[in-house]
Backbone bond lengths (Angstrom), bond angles and torsions (degrees), N, CA, C in turn:
res aa  C-N    CA-C-N  psi(-1)  N-CA   C-N-CA  omega(-1)  CA-C   N-CA-C  phi
1 X - - - 1.462 - - 1.546 110.36 -
2 X 1.294 114.49 160.35 1.461 120.26 -177.66 1.555 109.73 -66.88
3 X 1.309 117.36 -40.33 1.475 120.87 -179.05 1.511 109.93 -63.42
4 X 1.344 116.57 -43.26 1.480 119.39 -179.36 1.527 111.28 -65.27
5 X 1.305 116.40 -40.55 1.490 118.26 179.20 1.516 110.27 -68.87
6 X 1.318 118.26 -33.69 1.460 121.53 175.54 1.514 112.36 -63.28
7 X 1.351 116.38 -43.46 1.465 121.51 177.66 1.546 109.77 -65.29
8 X 1.321 115.77 -40.03 1.470 119.64 179.36 1.538 110.34 -62.43
9 X 1.341 115.56 -46.52 1.471 119.72 178.61 1.529 111.78 -61.93
10 X 1.311 115.60 -40.11 1.485 119.99 178.07 1.522 110.12 -63.46
11 X 1.315 117.42 -38.25 1.466 120.86 176.84 1.529 112.62 -63.59
12 X 1.349 115.10 -39.81 1.459 119.71 176.25 1.493 111.31 -63.51
13 X 1.352 116.93 -43.37 1.485 120.98 179.48 1.543 110.61 -61.18
14 X 1.316 116.67 -42.43 1.506 118.93 -179.68 1.538 109.16 -67.78
15 X 1.303 117.15 -39.47 1.478 120.39 179.88 1.546 107.89 -62.30
16 X 1.333 118.81 -47.04 1.448 121.38 -177.69 1.525 109.63 -64.68
17 X 1.295 118.81 -40.91 1.453 123.85 179.33 1.513 110.05 -55.26
18 X 1.338 115.92 -47.26 1.452 120.67 178.70 1.509 113.48 -71.13
19 X 1.359 116.61 -37.41 1.455 121.53 -179.76 1.506 112.39 -66.64
20 X 1.335 116.74 -32.40 1.462 120.41 -177.03 1.551 111.82 -62.90
21 X 1.327 117.21 -31.36 1.475 121.69 170.55 1.535 114.72 91.61
22 X 1.307 119.75 -14.70 1.462 119.23 -177.70 1.500 112.35 -63.66
23 X 1.358 116.04 -28.48 1.461 118.77 -178.75 1.540 110.87 -68.10
24 X 1.325 117.55 -25.54 1.476 120.40 177.63 1.520 112.59 -69.84
25 X 1.293 116.72 -15.01 1.473 123.57 177.47 1.513 110.74 -101.26
26 X 1.338 117.33 0.48 1.460 121.63 178.83 1.521 113.65 83.78
27 X 1.347 116.71 12.84 1.453 119.95 178.78 1.513 110.74 -87.47
28 X 1.316 115.64 154.48 1.465 122.93 170.75 1.529 105.90 -96.92
29 X 1.320 114.94 161.75 1.447 119.17 -178.94 1.520 111.60 -60.24
30 X 1.312 118.60 -38.01 1.461 121.06 -179.58 1.523 111.18 -65.43
31 X 1.332 118.48 -25.17 1.442 121.01 179.29 1.541 112.48 -67.46
32 X 1.328 115.63 -15.86 1.480 120.86 -173.63 1.530 112.49 -101.63
33 X 1.322 117.05 -0.83 1.483 120.86 -177.19 1.538 108.46 -68.44
34 X 1.339 115.91 135.85 1.484 120.01 175.30 1.534 109.37 -60.45
35 X 1.321 115.39 133.23 1.459 120.41 -173.63 1.503 112.52 -87.01
36 X 1.328 115.41 86.06 1.476 121.80 172.18 1.556 107.63 -75.41
37 X 1.296 115.78 175.70 1.511 117.77 177.59 1.501 111.51 -58.19
38 X 1.375 117.90 -40.68 1.479 121.09 179.47 1.522 110.51 -64.71
39 X 1.305 117.13 -42.32 1.470 120.32 179.98 1.549 110.08 -65.69
40 X 1.316 116.41 -41.99 1.468 120.59 177.33 1.524 110.86 -58.20
41 X 1.320 115.97 -42.43 1.479 120.40 178.34 1.552 111.41 -64.43
42 X 1.332 114.94 -42.56 1.455 118.98 177.68 1.525 111.65 -60.81
43 X 1.325 114.50 -42.98 1.503 119.57 177.75 1.525 110.00 -62.59
44 X 1.285 116.78 -41.69 1.481 122.10 179.99 1.567 109.76 -60.22
45 X 1.330 115.93 -33.43 1.469 119.35 -178.33 1.500 114.85 -86.21
46 X 1.343 117.98 -2.00 1.447 119.61 178.57 1.501 110.69 -61.70
47 X 1.329 118.18 147.52 1.467 119.45 170.12 1.528 110.63 -59.16
48 X 1.289 118.03 149.67 1.454 122.69 -171.18 1.543 110.59 -56.18
49 X 1.319 118.27 -41.31 1.483 119.38 -178.12 1.520 111.22 -64.81
50 X 1.368 118.07 -39.69 1.467 119.89 178.51 1.516 111.81 -68.55
51 X 1.317 114.29 -38.21 1.497 119.00 177.97 1.540 109.58 -62.63
52 X 1.348 116.20 -46.95 1.459 120.83 179.92 1.536 111.37 -62.45
53 X 1.301 117.09 -41.53 1.496 120.43 177.45 1.512 110.29 -62.13
54 X 1.323 118.01 -42.30 1.453 122.21 178.13 1.507 111.77 -61.45
55 X 1.333 116.49 -47.14 1.437 120.07 -178.37 1.544 110.95 -65.42
56 X 1.326 117.70 -36.96 1.459 120.96 175.54 1.521 111.41 -59.45
57 X 1.372 115.70 -47.93 1.456 121.14 179.98 1.550 111.58 -59.81
58 X 1.318 116.00 -43.54 1.477 121.30 -179.77 1.534 110.68 -65.40
59 X 1.321 116.94 -47.49 1.485 120.32 179.80 1.494 109.78 -62.29
60 X 1.316 117.92 -43.59 1.495 119.71 179.99 1.529 110.13 -63.58
61 X 1.346 117.90 -41.30 1.480 120.37 179.28 1.524 110.47 -64.37
62 X 1.322 118.52 -38.55 1.478 119.88 178.16 1.520 109.65 -65.04
63 X 1.317 117.03 -41.90 1.465 120.04 -179.56 1.532 109.70 -64.06
64 X 1.334 117.81 -45.06 1.471 121.29 178.42 1.514 111.16 -61.24
65 X 1.316 116.38 -41.25 1.472 121.70 -179.35 1.506 110.13 -62.35
66 X 1.329 116.73 -44.20 1.505 121.64 -179.52 1.522 110.70 -60.98
67 X 1.348 115.40 -34.04 1.463 120.52 -176.77 1.566 110.95 -93.95
68 X 1.335 117.13 4.77 1.461 121.89 -179.87 1.511 111.72 55.66
69 X 1.358 115.90 45.30 1.458 121.67 -178.05 1.510 109.30 -126.87
70 X 1.324 115.49 165.57 1.489 121.89 168.45 1.502 107.53 -129.41
71 X 1.318 115.64 165.76 1.483 120.67 178.30 1.531 111.51 -71.68
72 X 1.352 116.93 157.48 1.426 118.74 170.82 1.550 109.99 -58.21
73 X 1.304 117.64 145.72 1.460 120.79 -174.93 1.493 115.85 -50.32
74 X 1.338 117.62 -37.23 1.447 121.30 -176.75 1.587 109.85 -69.99
75 X 1.323 118.14 -12.27 1.465 119.14 177.45 1.536 112.20 -102.45
76 X 1.316 119.38 0.13 1.452 121.65 176.41 1.526 109.82 -62.69
77 X 1.317 118.88 142.22 1.437 120.75 173.50 1.490 108.44 -67.00
78 X 1.341 117.20 143.17 1.460 123.19 -177.23 1.509 109.49 -97.53
79 X 1.308 116.45 150.95 1.464 122.69 178.05 1.526 109.85 -55.06
80 X 1.338 117.24 -37.98 1.454 122.00 -175.81 1.501 112.33 -69.53
81 X 1.351 117.85 -19.60 1.469 120.59 179.52 1.512 111.31 -75.55
């Protein structure tokens, strides 16, 4: 059925989200997009609070990576976010 295949696909998406690992560093999927000129322009147009939140997540992820650490599980970004 269509509903069952939709739930199955959603399960695959959640699995991939967690398997990718960026959520363990507190990053959102959009934080990991390759910055082409169009993406750079979109980032430039972000409201200041969203831009600052993004920069905080990226800096924290870089710091964690340098220390070979991940965030505590309760701080991981969730698929639903």
